Each structure stands twice: as C-alpha cells, then as structure tokens.
C-alpha positions as CSV (number, residue, x, y, z in Angstrom):
1,X,102.6,93.5,88.2
2,X,102.0,97.2,88.2
3,X,103.8,99.9,86.3
4,X,104.7,103.2,88.0
5,X,101.4,105.0,87.0
6,X,99.2,102.1,88.3
7,X,101.2,102.0,91.5
8,X,100.9,105.7,92.2
9,X,97.4,105.9,90.8
10,X,95.8,103.8,93.6
11,X,97.4,106.1,96.1
12,X,96.5,109.3,94.4
13,X,92.9,108.3,93.9
14,X,92.5,107.3,97.6
15,X,91.6,103.7,96.7
16,X,94.6,102.5,98.7
17,X,94.9,103.9,102.2
18,X,97.5,103.1,104.8
19,X,96.9,103.5,108.5
20,X,100.4,102.3,109.4
21,X,103.5,100.8,107.7
22,X,106.2,99.2,109.8
23,X,109.6,98.1,108.3
24,X,111.4,95.5,110.3
25,X,114.6,93.4,109.8
26,X,115.8,95.7,107.0
27,X,119.2,94.9,105.5
28,X,120.7,97.3,103.0
29,X,123.5,96.5,100.6
30,X,125.2,99.2,98.6
31,X,126.7,98.7,95.2
32,X,128.2,102.0,94.1
33,X,125.3,104.3,93.2
34,X,122.7,101.5,93.7
35,X,121.3,100.2,97.0
36,X,119.1,97.1,97.7
37,X,117.0,97.0,100.8
38,X,115.3,93.8,101.9
39,X,113.0,93.6,104.9
40,X,109.6,92.8,106.1
41,X,106.7,95.2,106.2
42,X,103.6,95.0,108.3
43,X,100.8,97.2,107.1
44,X,97.3,98.2,108.2
45,X,95.6,99.2,105.0
46,X,92.4,99.2,103.0
47,X,91.9,99.0,99.2
48,X,88.6,100.4,98.0
49,X,87.2,100.1,101.6
50,X,88.3,96.4,102.0
51,X,91.0,95.2,104.4
52,X,94.4,94.9,102.7
53,X,96.4,94.5,105.9
54,X,99.2,92.0,106.1
55,X,102.9,91.1,106.3
56,X,105.1,91.3,103.3
57,X,108.7,90.6,102.3
58,X,109.8,93.7,100.5
59,X,112.7,94.4,98.2
60,X,113.5,98.0,97.2
61,X,116.1,98.9,94.7
62,X,117.2,102.5,94.6
63,X,119.7,104.5,92.5
64,X,121.5,107.7,93.6
65,X,122.0,110.6,91.2
66,X,123.8,113.4,93.1
67,X,122.1,113.7,96.5
68,X,118.8,112.3,95.4
69,X,117.8,108.6,95.7
70,X,115.1,107.2,93.4
71,X,113.4,103.9,93.8
72,X,113.8,102.0,90.6
73,X,112.4,98.7,91.6
74,X,109.9,97.5,94.3
75,X,108.7,94.0,95.0
76,X,106.2,92.8,97.6
77,X,105.5,89.1,98.5
78,X,102.9,88.2,101.2
79,X,104.4,86.3,104.1
80,X,102.1,83.3,104.6
81,X,100.7,82.7,108.1
82,X,101.5,79.3,109.6
83,X,98.7,76.8,109.1
84,X,96.4,76.4,112.1
85,X,96.7,73.0,113.7
86,X,93.6,70.9,114.0
87,X,92.0,70.8,117.4
88,X,92.7,67.5,119.2
89,X,89.7,65.5,120.4
C-alpha cells in the first residue's frame, strides 16, 4: 500500500519508467460527482532497472469539483497467467 507521496515519488525520481500503458475493457460508472472506472492495464515498465511489466486489473475512483477530475483512489491487482501444462510423454 502506497500513499500519494510514495506513489508519485517513484515516478518523479525516475525509479519507475513506463514504455507503454494500454487500458482495455474499461467500464465507467458515474455516481453524481464520483466516477469509478474498472478495466485491465497492460504495461511495459521497469522499476530501478528491473522489468516490472505485466497485466493488472485496475480500479480508479475519481471525484469532480467543477470541471476538474481528481483521482482519489487507485488499486492495481496483477492478473495471474494461466499455469503451464506439463508436457506429455
């Protein structure tokens, strides 16, 4: 669990670098001035020079004040790859 400063710090320092981020299957539900977006994200990334690429289920919660949206909650869960089947003899 990261707080806002930790989340932004890894990006500002350059420890976390994204070559690409792709959102897919995004569904947005609005509740007045609040919106919840759920989708999957595929990223090609490195963290401190090590591969941090993968697929994640992502939930974003945003709140609108006037014409500005602010993300107030963000959750990433890795999407597990299916297990490899054992080779048959």
